[in-house]
SEMARBA-430472 format. One record per residue (C-alpha): residue in one letter; x, y, z. Coordinates in steps of 0.25 Angstrom, whole numbers, padded with zeros to 4 digits, always signed. Each point is the difference from the previous one (the first is absolute). Layout:
BEGIN
AXYZ...
This chain:
BEGIN
M+0000+0000+0000I+0005+0014-0004K-0004+0012+0009R+0003+0013-0008F+0001+0014+0007R-0002+0013-0004G+0014+0009+0001E-0006+0009+0009H-0003-0014+0009R+0015-0004+0001E+0000-0001+0015Q-0012-0009-0001A+0008-0010-0009E+0012+0002+0010R-0010-0004+0012E-0007-0011-0009W+0014-0006-0002R+0006+0001+0014A-0012-0007+0005L+0000-0011-0008T+0015-0002+0001L-0001+0000+0015L-0011-0008+0002A+0005-0011-0010R+0011+0000+0010Y-0008+0001+0013A-0013-0007-0003P+0000-0007-0012G-0014-0003-0005L-0006+0011+0005A+0001+0010-0012P+0004-0001-0014E+0013-0006-0003P+0010+0012-0007R+0006-0003-0013E+0006+0012-0005A-0002+0015+0000D+0004+0012-0007L+0000+0013+0008E+0007+0009-0008A-0009-0001-0012P-0008+0012-0005E-0013-0009+0004P+0005-0010+0012T-0004-0015-0001V+0001-0010+0011V-0002-0014-0005M-0006-0011+0010S-0006-0013+0001R-0015-0002-0002L-0008-0005+0013P-0011-0008+0002G-0013+0003+0005G-0011+0010+0000P-0001+0014+0007L-0007+0000+0014R-0008+0013-0003G-0014+0000-0004R-0003-0014+0007S-0005-0003+0014L+0011-0006+0007D-0001-0012+0009G+0008-0003+0014R+0009-0008-0007Q+0004+0011-0010I+0001+0010+0011K+0010-0008+0006A+0007-0002-0012L+0001+0014-0003A+0005+0003+0015A+0010-0011-0002T+0006+0006-0012L+0001+0014+0005S+0006-0005+0014R+0011-0007-0008L+0002+0012-0009Y+0001+0009+0012G+0010-0009+0007A+0008-0004-0013V+0011+0012-0001P+0009-0002+0010A+0004+0013+0007D+0014+0002-0007A-0006-0001-0014L-0012+0009+0004A+0010+0010+0005G+0003+0004-0016V-0014+0000-0003P-0006+0015-0002R-0013+0002+0008R-0012-0004-0008P-0009+0013-0008G-0012+0003+0005H+0003-0001+0015Q-0006+0007+0012Q+0007+0014-0003D-0002-0001-0014L-0014-0002+0001I-0003+0011+0010A+0007+0009-0007Q-0008-0003-0013I-0013+0001+0009R+0004+0015+0004L+0002+0003-0014W-0014-0005-0004T-0008+0006+0011P-0001+0014-0005R-0004-0004-0014T-0010-0011+0002Q-0015+0001-0003A-0009-0012+0007S-0014-0002+0004D-0005+0004+0014A+0002-0014+0005V+0013-0003-0005S+0005+0015+0004R-0005-0002+0014A+0009-0013+0001M+0011+0007-0006N-0002+0010+0011R+0001-0010+0010G+0012-0008-0006L+0008+0013-0001A-0002+0004+0014W+0005-0014+0004L+0011+0001-0008T+0005+0014+0007D-0002-0007+0014S+0005-0013-0004G+0015+0004+0000M+0002-0007-0012E+0005+0012-0007T+0012+0003+0008A+0003-0014+0005G+0013-0006-0003Q+0004-0015-0004P-0011-0008+0007D+0006-0009+0011V-0003-0014-0008P+0007-0009-0008Q+0003+0004-0013V-0003-0009-0012F-0001-0003-0015G-0013+0004-0005P-0006-0001-0014G-0006+0014+0002D-0014-0004-0007G-0012-0005+0007N-0009-0003-0012L-0004-0015+0001A+0002+0000-0015N+0014-0001+0002Y-0001-0013+0008L-0002-0013-0006W-0008-0013+0005D+0003-0012-0008G-0008-0010+0009F+0011-0002+0010E+0008+0012+0003V+0001+0016-0002R+0012+0006-0009I+0002+0014-0003V+0002+0010-0011D+0002+0014-0003F+0011+0006+0009E+0001+0014-0007D-0001+0006+0013S+0008-0009+0009G+0009+0003+0010V+0003+0002+0016S-0013+0000+0008D-0006-0007+0012R-0011-0009+0003A-0011+0009+0004F+0001+0010-0012E+0000-0012-0009V-0011-0007+0005A-0008+0011+0002E+0003+0004-0015I-0008-0014-0004T-0013+0002+0010E-0001+0015-0004H+0002-0002-0015V-0013+0002-0009A+0003-0013-0005S-0003-0008+0014W-0014+0005+0002V-0007+0007-0013D-0005-0014-0006K+0002-0012+0008P+0006+0006+0014L+0011-0006+0006D-0003-0007+0014V+0010+0010+0009E-0002-0005+0013T+0005-0014-0005F+0010+0006-0009L+0006+0008+0012E-0001-0012+0010Q+0011-0007-0009F+0011+0009+0004E+0008+0001+0015L+0001+0014+0001T+0007+0006+0010A-0009+0011+0009T+0008+0010-0006E-0003-0005-0014S-0015-0001+0005V-0001+0015+0003R+0008+0004-0013L-0009-0009-0008A-0012+0007+0005D+0007+0013-0005C+0004-0005-0012R-0015-0004-0004R-0005+0013+0003L+0010+0008-0008L-0002-0010-0012A-0015+0001+0001L+0002+0015-0001V+0009-0001-0012W-0010-0008-0008L-0011+0009+0005F+0007+0011-0008L+0003-0009-0011L-0014-0005-0001S-0005+0014-0001F+0009+0001-0012D-0008-0010-0006K-0010+0007-0008G-0003+0004-0016D-0005-0008-0010K+0008-0013+0002P+0001-0002+0016R+0009-0012+0004N-0009-0005+0011P-0015+0000+0001P-0008+0012+0004G-0001+0003+0015T+0014-0006+0003A+0006+0013+0006E-0013+0000+0010R+0003-0014+0003Q+0013+0003+0003A-0003+0012+0009G-0007-0009+0007R+0011-0010+0002L+0010+0011+0005L-0011+0005+0010S-0001-0014+0006L+0015+0000+0002L+0000+0013+0007D-0011-0004+0010
């Protein structure tokens, strides 16, 4: 399989190749096998093996599939040793990146009354949360795929494997798990059983507190994103932003 990138997305190609080579060494079978890459080309390419299975997005996951998904993620988070992880950059779209983006979106966002009320509550929480000025969280650093879309997790009937590492890098378990639970793909159609999913992870007390904050932050990000999903060809069903407003409010209560 050949994955092509635009020249302005060269860093995505570099992250994809780095992830595939790391996982081939430390967690073989979890992701496609890297074959070759041309990262200097005008349009960079990464060649990799194909994986069996179909995406988890758009299907009702049973207990076996949820456990397999969590097992794959746990293996991934623990795969790259500290000395190798030290040479990996932090993933894009992490906490401070998202907060900065929210601050840029806020002055020019127009939304329905229900969405605006939820945004205002979310912004008030964010200001009081301390996340904006917090330094490095006091939790273990892990290698994260950087994308919570269940379309990137393939089920072959026995186990789950992962594709798409364009936004991968150093992260932490709470943030990565929250990115899956709050991604629109996990609830807009066939909702993920979040409670059962989260029960599969043995998080520390600090990670559990951080998980709650990360879920709120990512839910707020998705509320903004879904409020922009307008026009003649919206990507999600009508009313999705309003549903997300309710989801955010439930996390804030």
